[in-house]
C-alpha positions in Angstrom: 1.5 25.6 -15.7 2.1 26.4 -19.1 0.9 24.0 -22.1 -0.8 21.7 -19.6 -4.2 20.3 -19.9 -6.2 17.5 -18.1 -9.5 15.8 -18.7 -11.2 13.6 -16.1 -13.7 13.6 -13.2 -12.7 15.5 -10.2 -14.0 14.8 -6.7 -13.9 16.3 -3.3 -10.8 15.5 -1.4 -11.7 13.7 1.7 -8.6 13.6 3.9 -8.4 13.8 7.7 -5.9 13.2 10.4 -6.2 12.3 14.2 -4.1 11.2 16.9 -4.1 7.3 16.7 -2.7 4.0 18.1 -2.1 0.8 16.2 -1.7 -2.3 18.4 -1.1 -6.1 17.8 -0.1 -8.8 20.3 2.4 -11.6 19.5 0.6 -14.8 18.4 -2.6 -12.8 17.8 -4.1 -12.1 14.3 -6.1 -9.0 15.3 -4.6 -5.6 14.4 -6.4 -2.6 15.8 -6.2 1.0 14.9 -7.8 3.5 17.3 -8.6 6.9 15.9 -8.9 9.3 18.9 -10.4 12.5 17.7 -13.1 10.7 15.5 -13.7 8.1 18.0 -13.5 5.1 15.7 -11.8 1.8 16.0 -10.8 -0.2 12.9 -9.9 -3.9 13.1 -8.0 -6.1 10.6 -7.1 -9.8 10.7 -3.4 -10.6 9.7 -4.7 -13.5 7.5 -1.2 -13.9 5.8 0.4 -14.2 9.2 2.9 -11.5 8.1 3.1 -10.1 11.7 2.4 -13.3 13.6 5.3 -13.1 16.0 5.3 -9.4 16.3 4.0 -7.2 19.0 3.0 -3.8 17.5 2.5 -0.6 19.4 2.5 2.6 17.3 1.4 5.9 18.6 1.2 8.9 16.3 -0.8 10.7 13.8 -3.1 8.8 11.5 -4.2 10.1 8.2 -6.8 8.6 6.1 -8.5 9.5 2.6 -12.0 8.5 3.5 -13.1 7.3 7.0 -15.8 5.0 5.3 -13.0 3.1 3.5 -10.9 2.3 6.6 -12.1 -1.4 6.5 -10.7 -1.8 3.1 -7.2 -1.5 4.2 -6.5 -5.1 4.4 -2.8 -5.1 3.5 -0.3 -3.3 5.9 3.3 -2.4 5.6 4.9 -1.4 9.1 8.4 -0.3 9.9 10.1 1.7 12.7 8.2 5.0 12.0 5.1 4.2 10.1 2.4 1.9 9.2 0.7 2.1 5.7 -2.7 0.4 4.8 -3.4 -0.5 1.2 -6.6 -2.3 -0.4 -5.1 -4.6 -2.9 -1.3 -5.5 -2.0 1.7 -4.2 -0.3 2.8 -2.4 -3.3 -0.4 -1.0 -4.6 -1.2 2.7 -5.2 -4.7 2.3 -3.6 -3.5 3.9 -0.1 -6.2 3.8 2.6 -4.6 5.2 5.6 -1.1 5.7 7.2 0.3 6.2 10.6 3.5 8.0 11.1 6.1 9.8 13.3 5.9 7.1 15.9 8.0 4.4 17.2 7.4 0.8 17.0 8.0 -1.3 20.2 
């Protein structure tokens, strides 16, 4: 790239993906993300009651930046083909993980 420079600290990119399932039962506060290949389970509590009356069953491919940070993804945005987890709020740039190409039932 011509006439481009950047200064900063570069780190190793930690990114991985695995088949996964996201589940939540209507009336319950617990949201569970099961990561198949890495044999991990992440649990969140829907403290804001955003999904209180919803049953969520999403199967697809989960991507995450760093497996050690999965528990930080306390904010989730879901729609018919993806679920995205953030650390600070629903509109933040601190993406923790996302699940995509999957139907919500």
